[in-house]
Structure formats: structure tokens, C-alpha cells
ZAKOL-702945 format. One line per field, with one value per atom (N, C-alpha, C): residue in one letter; x, y, z; chain; atom name. Coordinates in nm, 2 decimals. Layout:
# ZAKOL-702945
res = a / ...
x = X / ...
y = Y / ...
z = Z / ...
chain = A / ...
atom = CA / ...
END
This chain:
# ZAKOL-702945
res = m / m / m / p / p / p / s / s / s / a / a / a / r / r / r / t / t / t / c / c / c / r / r / r / a / a / a / k / k / k / a / a / a / a / a / a / l / l / l / p / p / p / t / t / t / s / s / s / l / l / l / g / g / g / g / g / g / l / l / l / r / r / r / r / r / r / r / r / r / l / l / l / g / g / g / l / l / l / s / s / s / q / q / q / a / a / a / a / a / a / l / l / l / a / a / a / g / g / g / r / r / r / l / l / l / g / g / g / v / v / v / s / s / s / q / q / q / p / p / p / q / q / q / v / v / v / a / a / a / q / q / q / l / l / l / e / e / e / s / s / s / q / q / q / a / a / a / d / d / d / m / m / m / q / q / q / l / l / l / g / g / g / t / t / t / l / l / l / r / r / r / r / r / r / h / h / h / l / l / l / a / a / a / a / a / a / l / l / l / g / g / g / g / g / g / e / e / e / l / l / l / e / e / e / l / l / l / v / v / v / v / v / v / r / r / r / f / f / f / p / p / p / d / d / d / q / q / q / r / r / r / i / i / i / e / e / e / i / i / i / v / v / v / l / l / l / p / p / p / d / d / d / s / s / s / a / a / a / t / t / t / p / p / p / h / h / h / s / s / s / s / s / s / p / p / p / l / l / l / p / p / p / d / d / d / q / q / q / p / p / p / q / q / q / s / s / s / g / g / g / r / r / r / t / t / t / p / p / p / c / c / c
x = 14.59 / 14.73 / 14.85 / 14.97 / 15.08 / 15.19 / 15.25 / 15.35 / 15.43 / 15.55 / 15.63 / 15.74 / 15.76 / 15.85 / 15.83 / 15.70 / 15.66 / 15.67 / 15.61 / 15.66 / 15.78 / 15.87 / 16.03 / 16.08 / 16.02 / 16.07 / 16.02 / 15.90 / 15.85 / 15.91 / 15.94 / 16.01 / 16.14 / 16.20 / 16.34 / 16.36 / 16.24 / 16.22 / 16.27 / 16.35 / 16.36 / 16.24 / 16.21 / 16.09 / 16.13 / 16.05 / 16.07 / 16.05 / 16.06 / 16.00 / 15.89 / 15.81 / 15.66 / 15.61 / 15.67 / 15.65 / 15.66 / 15.76 / 15.79 / 15.68 / 15.65 / 15.54 / 15.40 / 15.36 / 15.26 / 15.26 / 15.34 / 15.39 / 15.38 / 15.40 / 15.40 / 15.27 / 15.17 / 15.02 / 15.01 / 15.11 / 15.09 / 15.06 / 14.98 / 14.92 / 15.04 / 15.06 / 15.16 / 15.15 / 14.99 / 14.95 / 15.01 / 14.95 / 15.00 / 15.17 / 15.25 / 15.39 / 15.44 / 15.38 / 15.39 / 15.37 / 15.27 / 15.26 / 15.38 / 15.42 / 15.56 / 15.67 / 15.68 / 15.81 / 15.79 / 15.66 / 15.62 / 15.65 / 15.60 / 15.60 / 15.47 / 15.42 / 15.31 / 15.31 / 15.19 / 15.20 / 15.22 / 15.23 / 15.30 / 15.43 / 15.52 / 15.67 / 15.69 / 15.60 / 15.63 / 15.63 / 15.49 / 15.50 / 15.62 / 15.66 / 15.78 / 15.93 / 15.94 / 16.06 / 16.06 / 15.91 / 15.92 / 15.94 / 15.95 / 15.94 / 16.10 / 16.16 / 16.31 / 16.38 / 16.51 / 16.60 / 16.74 / 16.76 / 16.87 / 16.82 / 16.89 / 16.88 / 16.98 / 16.96 / 17.09 / 17.06 / 17.17 / 17.16 / 17.08 / 17.09 / 17.01 / 16.87 / 16.82 / 16.68 / 16.64 / 16.70 / 16.68 / 16.65 / 16.78 / 16.76 / 16.65 / 16.60 / 16.52 / 16.39 / 16.35 / 16.26 / 16.23 / 16.33 / 16.32 / 16.28 / 16.39 / 16.34 / 16.18 / 16.12 / 15.99 / 15.89 / 15.92 / 15.88 / 15.89 / 15.98 / 16.04 / 16.16 / 16.21 / 16.35 / 16.50 / 16.60 / 16.70 / 16.82 / 16.87 / 16.92 / 17.10 / 17.12 / 17.25 / 17.28 / 17.42 / 17.51 / 17.59 / 17.57 / 17.67 / 17.71 / 17.87 / 17.92 / 17.95 / 17.89 / 17.93 / 18.04 / 18.12 / 18.22 / 18.23 / 18.28 / 18.30 / 18.34 / 18.39 / 18.44 / 18.42 / 18.32 / 18.30 / 18.21 / 18.18 / 18.06 / 18.14 / 18.12 / 18.18 / 18.06 / 18.04 / 17.93 / 18.01 / 17.94 / 17.99 / 17.93 / 17.97 / 17.94 / 17.93 / 17.81 / 17.78 / 17.79 / 17.82 / 17.84 / 17.69 / 17.68 / 17.55 / 17.50 / 17.33 / 17.32 / 17.29 / 17.31 / 17.29 / 17.44 / 17.57 / 17.68 / 17.74 / 17.71 / 17.72 / 17.91 / 17.98 / 18.13 / 18.20 / 18.17 / 18.21 / 18.21 / 18.32 / 18.34 / 18.41 / 18.37 / 18.45 / 18.60 / 18.72 / 18.86 / 18.84 / 18.95 / 18.95 / 18.97 / 19.06 / 19.11 / 19.02 / 18.93 / 18.81 / 18.72 / 18.67 / 18.55 / 18.45 / 18.35 / 18.18 / 18.11 / 18.00 / 17.88 / 17.93 / 18.05 / 18.06 / 18.18 / 18.19 / 18.26 / 18.42 / 18.51 / 18.65 / 18.69 / 18.82 / 18.86 / 18.94 / 19.00 / 19.05 / 19.18
y = 5.56 / 5.57 / 5.55 / 5.46 / 5.43 / 5.57 / 5.59 / 5.70 / 5.64 / 5.75 / 5.71 / 5.65 / 5.68 / 5.62 / 5.42 / 5.44 / 5.29 / 5.21 / 5.28 / 5.22 / 5.17 / 5.27 / 5.25 / 5.13 / 5.11 / 5.01 / 4.88 / 4.88 / 4.74 / 4.71 / 4.79 / 4.75 / 4.67 / 4.76 / 4.71 / 4.55 / 4.49 / 4.38 / 4.28 / 4.18 / 4.06 / 4.00 / 3.95 / 3.87 / 3.75 / 3.67 / 3.57 / 3.63 / 3.56 / 3.59 / 3.62 / 3.51 / 3.51 / 3.64 / 3.68 / 3.81 / 3.88 / 3.91 / 4.03 / 4.06 / 3.93 / 3.96 / 4.01 / 3.94 / 4.02 / 4.12 / 4.15 / 4.34 / 4.41 / 4.38 / 4.47 / 4.44 / 4.35 / 4.34 / 4.26 / 4.16 / 4.05 / 3.94 / 3.87 / 3.74 / 3.66 / 3.52 / 3.43 / 3.42 / 3.41 / 3.42 / 3.55 / 3.65 / 3.75 / 3.80 / 3.74 / 3.73 / 3.63 / 3.51 / 3.43 / 3.50 / 3.54 / 3.63 / 3.73 / 3.76 / 3.88 / 3.80 / 3.64 / 3.59 / 3.49 / 3.47 / 3.38 / 3.25 / 3.20 / 3.07 / 3.03 / 2.92 / 2.90 / 2.94 / 2.96 / 2.96 / 2.85 / 2.76 / 2.64 / 2.68 / 2.73 / 2.74 / 2.85 / 2.93 / 3.08 / 3.02 / 2.97 / 2.86 / 2.81 / 2.71 / 2.63 / 2.70 / 2.83 / 2.90 / 2.97 / 3.04 / 3.10 / 3.01 / 2.85 / 2.78 / 2.71 / 2.74 / 2.69 / 2.75 / 2.69 / 2.72 / 2.80 / 2.71 / 2.73 / 2.77 / 2.87 / 2.91 / 2.97 / 2.97 / 3.05 / 3.19 / 3.29 / 3.39 / 3.46 / 3.41 / 3.47 / 3.43 / 3.34 / 3.30 / 3.42 / 3.42 / 3.49 / 3.67 / 3.70 / 3.84 / 3.85 / 3.73 / 3.77 / 3.76 / 3.71 / 3.68 / 3.83 / 3.90 / 4.04 / 4.15 / 4.11 / 4.21 / 4.21 / 4.12 / 4.10 / 4.15 / 4.18 / 4.23 / 4.43 / 4.44 / 4.57 / 4.60 / 4.53 / 4.51 / 4.50 / 4.49 / 4.47 / 4.44 / 4.33 / 4.24 / 4.32 / 4.29 / 4.33 / 4.26 / 4.22 / 4.10 / 4.19 / 4.17 / 4.26 / 4.16 / 4.16 / 4.08 / 4.14 / 4.10 / 4.19 / 4.10 / 4.16 / 4.12 / 4.19 / 4.16 / 4.23 / 4.40 / 4.44 / 4.54 / 4.64 / 4.55 / 4.62 / 4.54 / 4.62 / 4.57 / 4.58 / 4.46 / 4.48 / 4.42 / 4.51 / 4.49 / 4.40 / 4.29 / 4.19 / 4.23 / 4.27 / 4.31 / 4.18 / 4.19 / 4.05 / 4.09 / 3.98 / 4.00 / 4.07 / 4.12 / 4.17 / 4.05 / 4.02 / 3.92 / 3.92 / 4.03 / 4.04 / 4.03 / 4.03 / 3.97 / 3.88 / 3.74 / 3.67 / 3.65 / 3.67 / 3.64 / 3.77 / 3.87 / 3.98 / 4.01 / 4.10 / 4.10 / 4.23 / 4.31 / 4.46 / 4.39 / 4.54 / 4.49 / 4.56 / 4.47 / 4.50 / 4.67 / 4.74 / 4.86 / 4.98 / 4.93 / 5.01 / 5.03 / 5.16 / 5.23 / 5.17 / 5.12 / 5.10 / 5.17 / 5.23 / 5.30 / 5.41 / 5.49 / 5.61 / 5.56 / 5.46 / 5.40 / 5.44 / 5.45 / 5.45 / 5.32 / 5.26 / 5.17 / 5.21 / 5.09 / 5.09 / 5.10
z = 15.10 / 14.99 / 15.07 / 15.02 / 15.07 / 15.03 / 15.09 / 15.09 / 14.99 / 14.92 / 14.80 / 14.88 / 15.01 / 15.08 / 15.12 / 15.13 / 15.16 / 15.05 / 14.91 / 14.81 / 14.75 / 14.80 / 14.76 / 14.84 / 14.93 / 15.08 / 15.03 / 14.98 / 14.95 / 14.79 / 14.68 / 14.55 / 14.61 / 14.72 / 14.75 / 14.82 / 14.87 / 14.92 / 14.82 / 14.86 / 14.79 / 14.73 / 14.60 / 14.55 / 14.46 / 14.46 / 14.34 / 14.19 / 14.09 / 13.96 / 13.95 / 14.01 / 13.99 / 14.09 / 14.22 / 14.29 / 14.21 / 14.13 / 14.07 / 13.94 / 13.86 / 13.80 / 13.83 / 13.93 / 14.01 / 14.03 / 14.11 / 14.14 / 14.04 / 13.93 / 13.81 / 13.75 / 13.78 / 13.75 / 13.61 / 13.62 / 13.47 / 13.51 / 13.44 / 13.45 / 13.38 / 13.43 / 13.33 / 13.20 / 13.16 / 13.00 / 12.97 / 13.03 / 12.95 / 12.95 / 13.03 / 13.02 / 12.89 / 12.88 / 12.81 / 12.67 / 12.64 / 12.52 / 12.48 / 12.57 / 12.56 / 12.53 / 12.58 / 12.58 / 12.46 / 12.38 / 12.27 / 12.34 / 12.45 / 12.49 / 12.59 / 12.62 / 12.66 / 12.83 / 12.85 / 13.01 / 13.12 / 13.07 / 13.15 / 13.16 / 13.03 / 13.04 / 13.15 / 13.14 / 13.21 / 13.39 / 13.41 / 13.53 / 13.58 / 13.48 / 13.54 / 13.53 / 13.47 / 13.45 / 13.58 / 13.65 / 13.79 / 13.88 / 13.89 / 13.98 / 13.99 / 13.87 / 13.87 / 13.98 / 14.02 / 14.11 / 14.06 / 13.94 / 13.88 / 13.70 / 13.62 / 13.51 / 13.46 / 13.32 / 13.27 / 13.23 / 13.25 / 13.25 / 13.14 / 13.03 / 12.91 / 12.92 / 12.97 / 13.04 / 13.09 / 13.22 / 13.29 / 13.24 / 13.18 / 13.11 / 13.05 / 12.93 / 12.85 / 12.94 / 13.05 / 13.11 / 13.19 / 13.24 / 13.28 / 13.20 / 13.08 / 12.94 / 12.91 / 12.90 / 12.90 / 13.01 / 13.10 / 13.25 / 13.21 / 13.12 / 13.11 / 13.19 / 13.26 / 13.34 / 13.28 / 13.33 / 13.27 / 13.38 / 13.32 / 13.44 / 13.46 / 13.60 / 13.62 / 13.71 / 13.69 / 13.81 / 13.90 / 14.00 / 14.08 / 14.20 / 14.23 / 14.32 / 14.43 / 14.55 / 14.68 / 14.79 / 14.82 / 14.89 / 15.02 / 15.13 / 15.25 / 15.28 / 15.15 / 15.16 / 15.01 / 14.92 / 14.80 / 14.74 / 14.63 / 14.51 / 14.40 / 14.33 / 14.17 / 14.07 / 13.98 / 13.86 / 13.78 / 13.72 / 13.61 / 13.47 / 13.39 / 13.27 / 13.19 / 13.16 / 13.07 / 12.92 / 12.84 / 12.70 / 12.67 / 12.54 / 12.51 / 12.43 / 12.47 / 12.40 / 12.23 / 12.16 / 12.03 / 11.97 / 12.04 / 12.02 / 12.11 / 12.10 / 12.23 / 12.24 / 12.15 / 12.16 / 12.20 / 12.21 / 12.25 / 12.39 / 12.44 / 12.59 / 12.59 / 12.68 / 12.72 / 12.74 / 12.69 / 12.72 / 12.87 / 12.96 / 13.09 / 13.11 / 13.03 / 13.05 / 12.96 / 12.92 / 12.84 / 12.96 / 12.95 / 13.06 / 13.01 / 13.08 / 13.02 / 13.11 / 13.02 / 13.02 / 13.15 / 13.11 / 13.20 / 13.33 / 13.34 / 13.46 / 13.41 / 13.51 / 13.50 / 13.55 / 13.48 / 13.53 / 13.68 / 13.77 / 13.86 / 13.85
chain = A / A / A / A / A / A / A / A / A / A / A / A / A / A / A / A / A / A / A / A / A / A / A / A / A / A / A / A / A / A / A / A / A / A / A / A / A / A / A / A / A / A / A / A / A / A / A / A / A / A / A / A / A / A / A / A / A / A / A / A / A / A / A / A / A / A / A / A / A / A / A / A / A / A / A / A / A / A / A / A / A / A / A / A / A / A / A / A / A / A / A / A / A / A / A / A / A / A / A / A / A / A / A / A / A / A / A / A / A / A / A / A / A / A / A / A / A / A / A / A / A / A / A / A / A / A / A / A / A / A / A / A / A / A / A / A / A / A / A / A / A / A / A / A / A / A / A / A / A / A / A / A / A / A / A / A / A / A / A / A / A / A / A / A / A / A / A / A / A / A / A / A / A / A / A / A / A / A / A / A / A / A / A / A / A / A / A / A / A / A / A / A / A / A / A / A / A / A / A / A / A / A / A / A / A / A / A / A / A / A / A / A / A / A / A / A / A / A / A / A / A / A / A / A / A / A / A / A / A / A / A / A / A / A / A / A / A / A / A / A / A / A / A / A / A / A / A / A / A / A / A / A / A / A / A / A / A / A / A / A / A / A / A / A / A / A / A / A / A / A / A / A / A / A / A / A / A / A / A / A / A / A / A / A / A / A / A / A / A / A / A / A / A / A / A / A / A / A / A / A / A / A / A / A / A / A / A / A / A / A / A / A
atom = N / CA / C / N / CA / C / N / CA / C / N / CA / C / N / CA / C / N / CA / C / N / CA / C / N / CA / C / N / CA / C / N / CA / C / N / CA / C / N / CA / C / N / CA / C / N / CA / C / N / CA / C / N / CA / C / N / CA / C / N / CA / C / N / CA / C / N / CA / C / N / CA / C / N / CA / C / N / CA / C / N / CA / C / N / CA / C / N / CA / C / N / CA / C / N / CA / C / N / CA / C / N / CA / C / N / CA / C / N / CA / C / N / CA / C / N / CA / C / N / CA / C / N / CA / C / N / CA / C / N / CA / C / N / CA / C / N / CA / C / N / CA / C / N / CA / C / N / CA / C / N / CA / C / N / CA / C / N / CA / C / N / CA / C / N / CA / C / N / CA / C / N / CA / C / N / CA / C / N / CA / C / N / CA / C / N / CA / C / N / CA / C / N / CA / C / N / CA / C / N / CA / C / N / CA / C / N / CA / C / N / CA / C / N / CA / C / N / CA / C / N / CA / C / N / CA / C / N / CA / C / N / CA / C / N / CA / C / N / CA / C / N / CA / C / N / CA / C / N / CA / C / N / CA / C / N / CA / C / N / CA / C / N / CA / C / N / CA / C / N / CA / C / N / CA / C / N / CA / C / N / CA / C / N / CA / C / N / CA / C / N / CA / C / N / CA / C / N / CA / C / N / CA / C / N / CA / C / N / CA / C / N / CA / C / N / CA / C / N / CA / C / N / CA / C / N / CA / C / N / CA / C / N / CA / C / N / CA / C / N / CA / C / N / CA / C / N / CA / C / N / CA / C / N / CA / C / N / CA / C / N / CA / C
END
């Protein structure tokens, strides 16, 4: 049986969307059912190199995850706050703290 450390290390490795789905023990057909699309559509999505963030967000939500967007610079990491999909035209004000974060 692998140790907790081994499992955490494996979970931190980069993976594709298909690899993530397989790691979570789901078939393309099962994920398609959760998304309300066909299995071939899931296969196509998993092979896409470029997709809209909303599509990726829905795909990850169907897997039980949540999309976070982080930009890495040599000296810092900045989280980009995406508009909520339920309110597509809203965006946080720059001087308002979000999720317990304080502005710089």
C-alpha cells in the first residue's frame, strides 16, 4: 500500500484532463453523463489543446474540482479571480478583499 507521502506526490504531478479523469476512477461515459454530453464529446474535449475557461470550469466541476487560475512570475504568484459563472458580467473591485485575502 502506498504511503500518504507517495499519494500526495503523485497527486501533485502534472496530468492531462483524461489522466485526471482516470485518476479519479471515472470513464468518459460516466463523465459525459455528469456533463449532459456524449462520450465522443468528452473524448474530443480531453484532446483539445485550447478551450474556453468556462468549458474547463464545467469539466472540472463535473469531476468534483474547482478551477483556480494562478499566474507565476519569477518573484511572485498572483491568483486571477474569474467572474462567477452564475453572474458572468460581475467582477470584483480591485480594492475589495476576496475570500479572506487582503489587497496589497
